[in-house]
C-alpha positions as CSV (number, residue, x, y, z in Angstrom):
1,M,-68.1,20.5,44.6
2,N,-71.1,18.5,46.1
3,R,-70.9,14.8,47.0
4,R,-72.4,13.7,43.7
5,Q,-69.9,15.8,41.6
6,F,-67.0,14.5,43.8
7,S,-68.1,10.9,43.2
8,L,-68.3,11.4,39.4
9,A,-64.9,13.0,39.3
10,A,-63.4,10.2,41.4
11,C,-64.9,7.6,39.1
12,T,-63.6,9.4,36.1
13,R,-60.0,9.6,37.5
14,A,-60.2,5.9,38.5
15,A,-61.4,4.9,35.0
16,G,-58.5,6.9,33.5
17,I,-55.9,5.2,35.7
18,A,-57.4,1.8,34.9
19,A,-57.3,2.5,31.2
20,G,-53.7,3.7,31.5
21,V,-52.7,0.5,33.3
22,V,-54.4,-1.7,30.7
23,A,-52.7,0.3,27.9
24,G,-49.3,-0.1,29.6
25,I,-49.8,-3.8,30.0
26,A,-50.9,-4.1,26.3
27,M,-47.8,-2.2,25.2
28,Y,-45.4,-4.6,26.8
29,A,-47.4,-7.8,26.5
30,P,-46.4,-10.3,23.8
31,S,-48.7,-10.8,20.8
32,A,-51.6,-13.0,21.8
33,S,-51.6,-14.8,18.5
34,A,-47.9,-15.6,18.7
35,D,-48.2,-16.6,22.3
36,T,-51.0,-19.1,21.8
37,W,-50.4,-20.4,18.3
38,P,-51.1,-23.2,17.7
39,S,-54.0,-24.0,20.0
40,K,-55.8,-26.3,17.5
41,P,-55.0,-28.4,14.4
42,I,-53.6,-26.6,11.3
43,T,-55.1,-27.3,7.9
44,V,-52.5,-27.8,5.1
45,I,-54.0,-27.3,1.7
46,V,-52.3,-29.4,-1.0
47,P,-53.6,-28.4,-4.4
48,F,-53.3,-31.8,-6.0
49,P,-54.8,-35.3,-5.4
50,A,-53.1,-37.7,-3.0
51,G,-50.3,-39.8,-4.4
52,G,-48.4,-37.1,-6.4
53,G,-45.1,-35.4,-5.9
54,T,-46.5,-32.7,-3.6
55,D,-47.8,-35.4,-1.3
56,A,-44.4,-37.3,-1.3
57,F,-42.9,-34.3,0.5
58,A,-45.9,-32.7,2.3
59,R,-46.9,-35.8,4.2
60,P,-43.5,-36.6,5.9
61,L,-43.0,-32.9,6.6
62,T,-46.4,-32.3,8.2
63,A,-46.0,-35.5,10.3
64,Q,-42.7,-34.1,11.6
65,L,-44.1,-30.7,12.2
66,S,-47.0,-32.3,14.2
67,K,-44.5,-34.0,16.3
68,Q,-42.4,-30.9,16.9
69,I,-45.1,-28.4,17.6
70,G,-47.6,-30.7,19.4
71,K,-50.6,-30.0,17.2
72,Q,-51.8,-31.9,14.1
73,F,-51.1,-30.6,10.6
74,V,-53.9,-32.1,8.6
75,I,-53.6,-32.3,4.9
76,D,-56.6,-31.3,2.7
77,N,-56.0,-32.4,-0.9
78,R,-57.8,-30.0,-3.3
79,G,-56.9,-30.9,-6.9
80,G,-57.9,-29.2,-10.1
81,A,-56.8,-26.7,-12.8
82,G,-53.1,-27.2,-12.5
83,G,-53.1,-26.5,-8.7
84,T,-55.0,-23.2,-9.0
85,V,-58.2,-24.5,-7.3
86,G,-56.4,-25.3,-4.1
87,A,-54.3,-22.1,-4.3
88,S,-57.5,-20.0,-4.7
89,M,-59.0,-21.6,-1.6
90,A,-55.8,-21.1,0.4
91,A,-55.6,-17.4,-0.6
92,K,-59.1,-16.8,0.8
93,A,-58.5,-18.5,4.1
94,A,-58.4,-16.6,7.3
95,P,-54.8,-15.3,7.9
96,D,-54.7,-16.7,11.5
97,G,-52.0,-19.3,11.1
98,Y,-54.4,-22.2,10.9
99,T,-54.3,-22.6,7.2
100,V,-51.0,-23.1,5.3
101,F,-50.5,-23.9,1.7
102,I,-48.0,-26.3,0.1
103,G,-47.7,-25.8,-3.6
104,G,-44.8,-25.5,-6.0
105,A,-43.4,-24.7,-9.4
106,H,-46.9,-25.0,-10.9
107,H,-47.8,-21.8,-9.1
108,A,-45.0,-19.8,-10.7
109,I,-46.3,-21.0,-14.1
110,A,-50.0,-20.2,-13.5
111,P,-49.7,-16.4,-13.8
112,S,-48.7,-16.5,-17.4
113,F,-50.9,-19.5,-18.3
114,Y,-54.2,-18.7,-16.7
115,K,-55.5,-15.2,-17.6
116,K,-58.3,-15.0,-15.0
117,L,-56.9,-16.2,-11.7
118,D,-58.8,-14.9,-8.7
119,Y,-55.6,-14.8,-6.6
120,D,-52.1,-13.5,-7.0
121,I,-49.4,-15.8,-5.7
122,E,-47.1,-12.9,-4.9
123,K,-49.6,-10.5,-3.5
124,D,-52.1,-12.8,-1.7
125,F,-49.6,-15.1,0.1
126,I,-46.5,-14.7,2.3
127,P,-43.7,-17.0,1.2
128,V,-42.3,-19.1,4.1
129,T,-39.7,-21.4,2.5
130,V,-38.9,-24.0,-0.3
131,I,-39.2,-27.5,1.1
132,A,-37.8,-29.6,-1.8
133,Q,-36.3,-29.3,-5.2
134,P,-36.4,-32.7,-7.0
135,P,-35.6,-32.6,-10.7
136,Q,-38.0,-33.7,-13.4
137,V,-37.4,-37.1,-14.9
138,V,-38.4,-38.5,-18.3
139,V,-40.1,-41.8,-17.6
140,V,-41.8,-44.2,-19.9
141,N,-44.0,-47.3,-19.6
142,P,-41.5,-50.0,-20.7
143,S,-44.2,-52.2,-22.2
144,H,-45.5,-49.4,-24.5
145,V,-42.3,-47.6,-25.3
146,Q,-39.5,-49.7,-26.6
147,A,-36.8,-47.1,-25.8
148,N,-33.8,-47.7,-23.6
149,T,-32.3,-44.2,-24.1
150,L,-33.5,-40.7,-24.5
151,Q,-32.1,-40.6,-28.1
152,E,-34.1,-43.7,-29.0
153,L,-37.3,-42.0,-27.6
154,I,-36.6,-38.9,-29.6
155,A,-35.9,-40.8,-32.8
156,Y,-39.2,-42.7,-32.5
157,A,-41.1,-39.5,-31.7
158,R,-39.7,-37.8,-34.8
159,K,-40.6,-40.7,-37.1
160,N,-44.1,-41.0,-35.5
161,P,-45.4,-37.5,-34.8
162,G,-48.4,-37.5,-32.5
163,K,-48.3,-41.2,-31.9
164,L,-46.8,-41.0,-28.5
165,N,-48.6,-39.2,-25.6
166,Y,-47.5,-37.9,-22.3
167,G,-49.5,-37.2,-19.1
168,S,-49.2,-34.3,-16.8
169,A,-50.4,-33.0,-13.4
170,G,-52.7,-30.7,-15.3
171,N,-52.7,-27.8,-17.7
172,G,-50.1,-25.3,-16.6
173,S,-48.3,-27.7,-14.3
174,S,-44.5,-28.0,-14.3
175,H,-45.0,-31.5,-15.9
176,H,-47.0,-29.9,-18.8
177,L,-44.4,-27.2,-19.4
178,A,-41.5,-29.7,-19.0
179,G,-43.1,-31.7,-21.8
180,E,-43.7,-28.6,-24.0
181,L,-40.1,-27.5,-23.4
182,F,-38.8,-31.0,-24.3
183,K,-40.8,-30.9,-27.5
184,L,-39.5,-27.5,-28.4
185,Q,-35.9,-28.5,-27.8
186,T,-36.1,-31.9,-29.6
187,K,-38.4,-30.8,-32.4
188,T,-40.9,-33.5,-31.7
189,F,-44.6,-33.7,-31.4
190,I,-46.0,-35.7,-28.5
191,T,-49.7,-35.4,-27.5
192,H,-50.4,-33.9,-24.1
193,I,-52.9,-35.6,-21.8
194,P,-53.7,-33.4,-18.8
195,Y,-54.8,-35.0,-15.5
196,K,-56.0,-33.5,-12.2
197,G,-52.7,-34.2,-10.5
198,A,-49.4,-36.1,-10.8
199,G,-50.8,-39.1,-8.9
200,P,-53.5,-40.0,-11.4
201,A,-51.1,-39.4,-14.4
202,L,-48.5,-41.6,-12.8
203,S,-51.1,-44.3,-12.1
204,D,-52.2,-44.3,-15.8
205,L,-48.5,-44.4,-16.9
206,I,-48.0,-47.5,-14.8
207,A,-51.2,-49.1,-16.1
208,G,-50.2,-48.4,-19.7
209,Q,-52.9,-45.8,-20.5
210,I,-50.3,-43.3,-21.5
211,D,-46.8,-43.7,-22.9
212,L,-44.5,-41.3,-21.0
213,D,-44.4,-38.6,-18.4
214,F,-42.2,-35.7,-17.4
215,D,-42.7,-36.3,-13.7
216,G,-41.1,-35.0,-10.6
217,L,-38.5,-37.5,-9.3
218,G,-40.2,-37.4,-5.9
219,S,-43.3,-39.2,-7.1
220,S,-41.6,-41.5,-9.6
221,A,-38.8,-42.7,-7.5
222,Q,-40.4,-45.8,-5.9
223,H,-41.9,-46.9,-9.2
224,I,-38.6,-46.6,-11.0
225,R,-36.9,-48.7,-8.3
226,A,-39.7,-51.3,-8.6
227,G,-39.3,-51.5,-12.4
228,R,-42.9,-50.3,-13.1
229,I,-41.6,-47.4,-15.2
230,K,-38.3,-46.7,-16.8
231,A,-36.2,-43.5,-16.3
232,L,-34.4,-42.3,-19.4
233,A,-32.9,-39.0,-18.0
234,V,-33.1,-36.5,-15.2
235,A,-33.6,-32.8,-16.2
236,S,-30.8,-31.4,-14.0
237,S,-27.3,-30.3,-14.3
238,R,-25.9,-33.3,-12.5
239,R,-27.1,-36.9,-11.8
240,S,-29.4,-37.5,-8.8
241,P,-27.5,-39.2,-5.9
242,A,-30.6,-41.4,-5.5
243,F,-30.3,-42.6,-9.1
244,P,-26.6,-42.4,-10.1
245,N,-27.1,-44.6,-13.2
246,V,-29.7,-42.4,-14.8
247,P,-28.0,-39.8,-17.0
248,T,-28.8,-36.1,-17.1
249,A,-30.6,-34.8,-20.2
250,A,-27.4,-33.1,-21.3
251,E,-25.5,-36.4,-21.1
252,A,-28.4,-38.1,-23.0
253,G,-28.1,-35.5,-25.9
254,V,-30.5,-32.7,-24.9
255,P,-28.3,-29.9,-23.6
256,N,-29.8,-27.1,-21.4
257,Y,-32.9,-29.2,-20.6
258,E,-33.2,-28.5,-16.9
259,V,-36.5,-28.5,-15.0
260,S,-37.1,-28.7,-11.2
261,T,-40.5,-29.4,-9.7
262,W,-39.8,-27.5,-6.5
263,Y,-42.3,-27.5,-3.6
264,A,-42.8,-24.7,-1.1
265,L,-44.8,-23.5,1.8
266,W,-46.9,-20.3,1.9
267,V,-49.4,-18.7,4.3
268,P,-52.3,-16.3,3.4
269,K,-51.4,-12.6,3.4
270,G,-52.0,-11.0,6.7
271,T,-50.8,-13.9,8.8
272,P,-49.0,-12.4,11.9
273,K,-45.2,-12.2,11.4
274,E,-44.5,-14.0,14.7
275,I,-46.4,-17.0,13.3
276,V,-44.6,-16.9,10.0
277,D,-41.3,-16.8,11.8
278,R,-42.2,-19.7,14.0
279,L,-43.4,-21.7,11.1
280,Y,-40.2,-21.0,9.1
281,T,-38.0,-22.0,12.1
282,E,-40.0,-25.2,12.7
283,T,-39.9,-26.1,9.0
284,E,-36.1,-25.6,8.8
285,K,-35.7,-27.8,11.9
286,A,-37.9,-30.5,10.5
287,L,-36.1,-30.5,7.1
288,N,-32.8,-31.0,8.8
289,T,-33.8,-34.1,10.9
290,P,-32.1,-37.3,9.8
291,E,-35.4,-38.9,9.0
292,L,-36.5,-36.3,6.5
293,K,-33.1,-35.9,5.0
294,Q,-33.2,-39.6,4.2
295,I,-36.7,-39.5,2.8
296,W,-35.8,-36.5,0.6
297,L,-32.7,-38.3,-0.7
298,N,-34.8,-41.4,-1.5
299,N,-37.2,-39.0,-3.4
300,G,-34.3,-37.5,-5.4
301,S,-34.1,-34.2,-3.6
302,E,-31.4,-32.6,-1.5
303,T,-32.5,-30.5,1.5
304,P,-32.9,-26.8,0.4
305,S,-32.4,-23.8,2.6
306,F,-34.4,-20.6,1.8
307,T,-35.3,-17.8,4.1
308,P,-38.7,-16.2,3.4
309,D,-36.9,-13.3,1.6
310,Q,-34.8,-15.6,-0.5
311,F,-37.9,-17.6,-1.4
312,A,-39.7,-14.5,-2.5
313,Q,-36.8,-13.6,-4.8
314,F,-36.6,-17.2,-6.2
315,Q,-40.4,-17.2,-6.8
316,H,-40.3,-13.9,-8.7
317,A,-37.4,-15.2,-10.9
318,E,-39.3,-18.5,-11.6
319,I,-42.4,-16.6,-12.6
320,K,-40.4,-14.6,-15.2
321,R,-38.6,-17.8,-16.4
322,W,-41.8,-19.8,-17.0
323,A,-43.5,-16.8,-18.7
324,Q,-40.8,-17.0,-21.4
325,V,-41.3,-20.8,-21.8
326,V,-45.1,-20.4,-22.2
327,Q,-44.5,-17.7,-24.8
328,L,-41.9,-19.6,-26.8
329,S,-43.6,-23.0,-26.7
330,G,-47.1,-21.6,-27.3
331,A,-48.4,-23.8,-24.5
332,K,-52.1,-23.5,-23.9
333,I,-55.0,-25.2,-22.2
334,D,-55.8,-28.4,-24.3
């Protein structure tokens, strides 16, 4: 072997040893994404305008997460099409842990309501956890609707079909389907007025532009307390601890009328498991702080506890449930 051949062989052996060392380090080193996340602000896509029920829970939660993790969680409100515009945007985001999605019951309804969605809530997202489960509440503008009980509202609606109208967070939202289910169970006809979010619908209810709403208790709570709107019943199996004087729908004469506008957190499919696990752990920690527990109670919701797997099972069951409601009610885009 001449000197040149010896040098080449030595270099080759040295390169092989170096590569082996690097490979060994990589094998035992922790994931870089998990190790460094988050190194910059996290965008939180909320698929409804500001001021609605999603915001009522998303904003306190993201403020607490920002405090815990040390990086800002910045809300980006993207309303439209019953929450599907924001969901589509979130589904297409880079799965790097810097985009999270806070949606809710609306996204379990959408698969049976919209026939041409460009995303699949079960296939294009990883479920993290449910963050709140406030019941729907039947609320009226007290100046426009002279009803003090749910039965008075039903009696008026039956005598005046089509005269009353209700607002919703948009076609295919839980507010819309809650209204259609109510009409189905009470044999009434009330005109549906879709908005681009719960916030705008609630603003028009307070202003007297619409008569009633089947809203999430989270967004209606402060306005009920202030007397701007009147709560006739909550659509849950028991009364809300925040509003013990408001009867359940069953107590008010509409048995089996139960609807929850639950809210949850997802990340795009492909997000590293270490980041999903960290986000889940931090969210559970945040939800169990005294500050958030009190805010949740004030908004008519207890603190839920769902692991990612439990949330996935719950989501699948909700999709099936709402598909049946859409079919039975004949609900469609107005």
